N, CA, C and O atoms as a printed pandas DataFrame, in Angstrom:
     atom_number atom_name residue_name chain_id  residue_number  x_coord  y_coord  z_coord
0              1         N          MET        A               1  -27.317    6.533   13.036
1              2        CA          MET        A               1  -26.007    6.376   12.459
2              3         C          MET        A               1  -25.164    5.496   13.380
3              4         O          MET        A               1  -25.034    5.790   14.568
4              5         N          ASN        A               2  -24.599    4.430   12.844
5              6        CA          ASN        A               2  -23.727    3.548   13.620
6              7         C          ASN        A               2  -22.284    3.964   13.440
7              8         O          ASN        A               2  -21.816    4.115   12.312
8              9         N          THR        A               3  -21.579    4.150   14.529
9             10        CA          THR        A               3  -20.160    4.484   14.465
10            11         C          THR        A               3  -19.379    3.557   15.376
11            12         O          THR        A               3  -19.866    3.143   16.428
12            13         N          LYS        A               4  -18.160    3.236   14.961
13            14        CA          LYS        A               4  -17.261    2.441   15.785
14            15         C          LYS        A               4  -16.287    3.382   16.473
15            16         O          LYS        A               4  -15.737    4.285   15.842
16            17         N          LYS        A               5  -16.080    3.178   17.730
17            18        CA          LYS        A               5  -15.169    4.041   18.458
18            19         C          LYS        A               5  -13.816    3.381   18.690
19            20         O          LYS        A               5  -12.804    4.076   18.791
20            21         N          ASN        A               6  -13.777    2.058   18.776
21            22        CA          ASN        A               6  -12.530    1.354   19.043
22            23         C          ASN        A               6  -12.157    0.485   17.852
23            24         O          ASN        A               6  -12.585   -0.665   17.759
24            25         N          GLU        A               7  -11.366    1.027   16.950
25            26        CA          GLU        A               7  -10.903    0.261   15.803
26            27         C          GLU        A               7   -9.459   -0.154   16.029
27            28         O          GLU        A               7   -8.646    0.630   16.520
28            29         N          ASN        A               8   -9.146   -1.393   15.668
29            30        CA          ASN        A               8   -7.777   -1.867   15.692
30            31         C          ASN        A               8   -7.230   -1.774   14.285
31            32         O          ASN        A               8   -7.765   -2.391   13.364
32            33         N          ILE        A               9   -6.163   -1.005   14.110
33            34        CA          ILE        A               9   -5.583   -0.788   12.787
34            35         C          ILE        A               9   -4.134   -1.261   12.798
35            36         O          ILE        A               9   -3.355   -0.891   13.677
36            37         N          LYS        A              10   -3.781   -2.089   11.806
37            38        CA          LYS        A              10   -2.405   -2.541   11.616
38            39         C          LYS        A              10   -1.983   -2.183   10.200
39            40         O          LYS        A              10   -2.747   -2.377    9.255
40            41         N          ILE        A              11   -0.773   -1.663   10.049
41            42        CA          ILE        A              11   -0.211   -1.362    8.733
42            43         C          ILE        A              11    1.098   -2.134    8.622
43            44         O          ILE        A              11    1.998   -1.966    9.446
44            45         N          ILE        A              12    1.200   -2.981    7.603
45            46        CA          ILE        A              12    2.362   -3.837    7.415
46            47         C          ILE        A              12    2.942   -3.571    6.027
47            48         O          ILE        A              12    2.238   -3.683    5.023
48            49         N          ALA        A              13    4.222   -3.220    5.975
49            50        CA          ALA        A              13    4.895   -3.010    4.694
50            51         C          ALA        A              13    5.344   -4.363    4.152
51            52         O          ALA        A              13    6.058   -5.104    4.828
52            53         N          LEU        A              14    4.920   -4.680    2.923
53            54        CA          LEU        A              14    5.315   -5.945    2.311
54            55         C          LEU        A              14    6.632   -5.820    1.562
55            56         O          LEU        A              14    7.329   -6.816    1.368
56            57         N          GLY        A              15    6.972   -4.642    1.151
57            58        CA          GLY        A              15    8.245   -4.462    0.452
58            59         C          GLY        A              15    8.307   -3.127   -0.231
59            60         O          GLY        A              15    7.294   -2.459   -0.439
60            61         N          GLY        A              16    9.517   -2.749   -0.577
61            62        CA          GLY        A              16    9.724   -1.526   -1.332
62            63         C          GLY        A              16    9.799   -0.262   -0.511
63            64         O          GLY        A              16    9.798    0.831   -1.078
64            65         N          VAL        A              17    9.864   -0.368    0.794
65            66        CA          VAL        A              17    9.960    0.847    1.603
66            67         C          VAL        A              17   11.291    1.518    1.284
67            68         O          VAL        A              17   12.356    0.928    1.467
68            69         N          GLY        A              18   11.218    2.744    0.812
69            70        CA          GLY        A              18   12.423    3.473    0.438
70            71         C          GLY        A              18   12.860    3.234   -0.996
71            72         O          GLY        A              18   13.847    3.823   -1.435
72            73         N          ALA        A              19   12.160    2.393   -1.736
73            74        CA          ALA        A              19   12.493    2.127   -3.132
74            75         C          ALA        A              19   11.399    2.708   -4.024
75            76         O          ALA        A              19   10.211    2.575   -3.733
76            77         N          ILE        A              20   11.805    3.339   -5.089
77            78        CA          ILE        A              20   10.826    3.942   -6.000
78            79         C          ILE        A              20   10.175    2.858   -6.841
79            80         O          ILE        A              20   10.865    2.055   -7.469
80            81         N          GLY        A              21    8.857    2.834   -6.853
81            82        CA          GLY        A              21    8.113    1.948   -7.738
82            83         C          GLY        A              21    7.801    0.576   -7.202
83            84         O          GLY        A              21    7.219   -0.234   -7.922
84            85         N          LYS        A              22    8.160    0.275   -5.971
85            86        CA          LYS        A              22    7.943   -1.077   -5.466
86            87         C          LYS        A              22    7.264   -1.071   -4.101
87            88         O          LYS        A              22    7.562   -1.932   -3.274
88            89         N          ASN        A              23    6.381   -0.148   -3.846
89            90        CA          ASN        A              23    5.756   -0.032   -2.531
90            91         C          ASN        A              23    4.446   -0.808   -2.467
91            92         O          ASN        A              23    3.573   -0.640   -3.319
92            93         N          MET        A              24    4.312   -1.672   -1.439
93            94        CA          MET        A              24    3.081   -2.415   -1.228
94            95         C          MET        A              24    2.858   -2.571    0.273
95            96         O          MET        A              24    3.782   -2.880    1.025
96            97         N          TYR        A              25    1.623   -2.353    0.688
97            98        CA          TYR        A              25    1.271   -2.404    2.104
98            99         C          TYR        A              25    0.020   -3.237    2.308
99           100         O          TYR        A              25   -0.821   -3.345    1.417
100          101         N          VAL        A              26   -0.094   -3.825    3.491
101          102        CA          VAL        A              26   -1.318   -4.486    3.925
102          103         C          VAL        A              26   -1.841   -3.694    5.111
103          104         O          VAL        A              26   -1.107   -3.415    6.059
104          105         N          THR        A              27   -3.112   -3.337    5.049
105          106        CA          THR        A              27   -3.754   -2.621    6.147
106          107         C          THR        A              27   -4.874   -3.502    6.680
107          108         O          THR        A              27   -5.721   -3.968    5.918
108          109         N          GLU        A              28   -4.878   -3.727    7.978
109          110        CA          GLU        A              28   -5.928   -4.520    8.616
110          111         C          GLU        A              28   -6.694   -3.622    9.572
111          112         O          GLU        A              28   -6.113   -3.019   10.474
112          113         N          VAL        A              29   -8.004   -3.538    9.367
113          114        CA          VAL        A              29   -8.880   -2.733   10.222
114          115         C          VAL        A              29   -9.955   -3.649   10.768
115          116         O          VAL        A              29  -10.822   -4.110   10.026
116          117         N          ASP        A              30   -9.901   -3.913   12.060
117          118        CA          ASP        A              30  -10.879   -4.778   12.731
118          119         C          ASP        A              30  -11.104   -6.092   12.004
119          120         O          ASP        A              30  -12.245   -6.528   11.853
120          121         N          GLY        A              31  -10.027   -6.732   11.550
121          122        CA          GLY        A              31  -10.142   -8.030   10.903
122          123         C          GLY        A              31  -10.337   -7.982    9.396
123          124         O          GLY        A              31  -10.184   -9.006    8.730
124          125         N          ASP        A              32  -10.671   -6.822    8.839
125          126        CA          ASP        A              32  -10.774   -6.671    7.387
126          127         C          ASP        A              32   -9.401   -6.304    6.850
127          128         O          ASP        A              32   -8.736   -5.418    7.388
128          129         N          ILE        A              33   -8.970   -6.988    5.779
129          130        CA          ILE        A              33   -7.629   -6.787    5.239
130          131         C          ILE        A              33   -7.722   -6.119    3.871
131          132         O          ILE        A              33   -8.496   -6.535    3.009
132          133         N          PHE        A              34   -6.912   -5.068    3.694
133          134        CA          PHE        A              34   -6.831   -4.331    2.437
134          135         C          PHE        A              34   -5.380   -4.347    1.974
135          136         O          PHE        A              34   -4.474   -4.034    2.746
136          137         N          VAL        A              35   -5.159   -4.714    0.708
137          138        CA          VAL        A              35   -3.812   -4.684    0.138
138          139         C          VAL        A              35   -3.724   -3.447   -0.743
139          140         O          VAL        A              35   -4.552   -3.244   -1.631
140          141         N          VAL        A              36   -2.703   -2.617   -0.488
141          142        CA          VAL        A              36   -2.527   -1.368   -1.227
142          143         C          VAL        A              36   -1.216   -1.460   -2.003
143          144         O          VAL        A              36   -0.138   -1.535   -1.414
144          145         N          ASP        A              37   -1.320   -1.454   -3.323
145          146        CA          ASP        A              37   -0.140   -1.435   -4.185
146          147         C          ASP        A              37    0.051    0.006   -4.627
147          148         O          ASP        A              37   -0.660    0.497   -5.503
148          149         N          ALA        A              38    1.020    0.680   -4.011
149          150        CA          ALA        A              38    1.253    2.094   -4.289
150          151         C          ALA        A              38    2.500    2.300   -5.137
151          152         O          ALA        A              38    3.058    3.397   -5.167
152          153         N          GLY        A              39    2.935    1.260   -5.819
153          154        CA          GLY        A              39    4.139    1.371   -6.634
154          155         C          GLY        A              39    3.860    2.082   -7.945
155          156         O          GLY        A              39    2.786    1.939   -8.529
156          157         N          LEU        A              40    4.822    2.836   -8.390
157          158        CA          LEU        A              40    4.715    3.559   -9.656
158          159         C          LEU        A              40    6.081    3.513  -10.312
159          160         O          LEU        A              40    7.054    4.040   -9.771
160          161         N          MET        A              41    6.156    2.896  -11.458
161          162        CA          MET        A              41    7.435    2.819  -12.168
162          163         C          MET        A              41    7.454    3.858  -13.271
163          164         O          MET        A              41    6.426    4.177  -13.868
164          165         N          PHE        A              42    8.631    4.371  -13.527
165          166        CA          PHE        A              42    8.816    5.349  -14.587
166          167         C          PHE        A              42    9.201    4.620  -15.869
167          168         O          PHE        A              42    9.881    3.596  -15.807
168          169         N          PRO        A              43    8.783    5.123  -17.033
169          170        CA          PRO        A              43    9.106    4.430  -18.285
170          171         C          PRO        A              43   10.602    4.483  -18.581
171          172         O          PRO        A              43   11.300    5.413  -18.177
172          173         N          ASP        A              44   11.069    3.478  -19.286
173          174        CA          ASP        A              44   12.449    3.451  -19.741
174          175         C          ASP        A              44   12.540    4.348  -20.964
175          176         O          ASP        A              44   11.896    4.082  -21.979
176          177         N          TYR        A              45   13.332    5.407  -20.875
177          178        CA          TYR        A              45   13.380    6.388  -21.949
178          179         C          TYR        A              45   13.992    5.828  -23.227
179          180         O          TYR        A              45   13.750    6.375  -24.304
180          181         N          THR        A              46   14.769    4.766  -23.144
181          182        CA          THR        A              46   15.344    4.195  -24.371
182          183         C          THR        A              46   14.252    3.572  -25.244
183          184         O          THR        A              46   14.408    3.495  -26.463
184          185         N          GLY        A              47   13.160    3.130  -24.639
185          186        CA          GLY        A              47   12.068    2.542  -25.412
186          187         C          GLY        A              47   11.144    3.576  -26.038
187          188         O          GLY        A              47   10.276    3.231  -26.840
188          189         N          LEU        A              48   11.326    4.838  -25.677
189          190        CA          LEU        A              48   10.455    5.892  -26.206
190          191         C          LEU        A              48   11.001    6.541  -27.472
191          192         O          LEU        A              48   10.340    7.395  -28.063
192          193         N          ARG        A              49   12.180    6.155  -27.887
193          194        CA          ARG        A              49   12.782    6.781  -29.088
194          195         C          ARG        A              49   12.275    6.172  -30.343
195          196         O          ARG        A              49   12.677    6.579  -31.433
């Protein structure tokens, strides 16, 4: 089993910190980049009638 003991991890907020529905982050682990879109918007209730 191969395991890494020294990983370099960076987490960068692209926007929406503290705002509902607009959260996006970039995570870099040892040179590999992952983009995480964690935003969730709520439906407009006027359109549901």
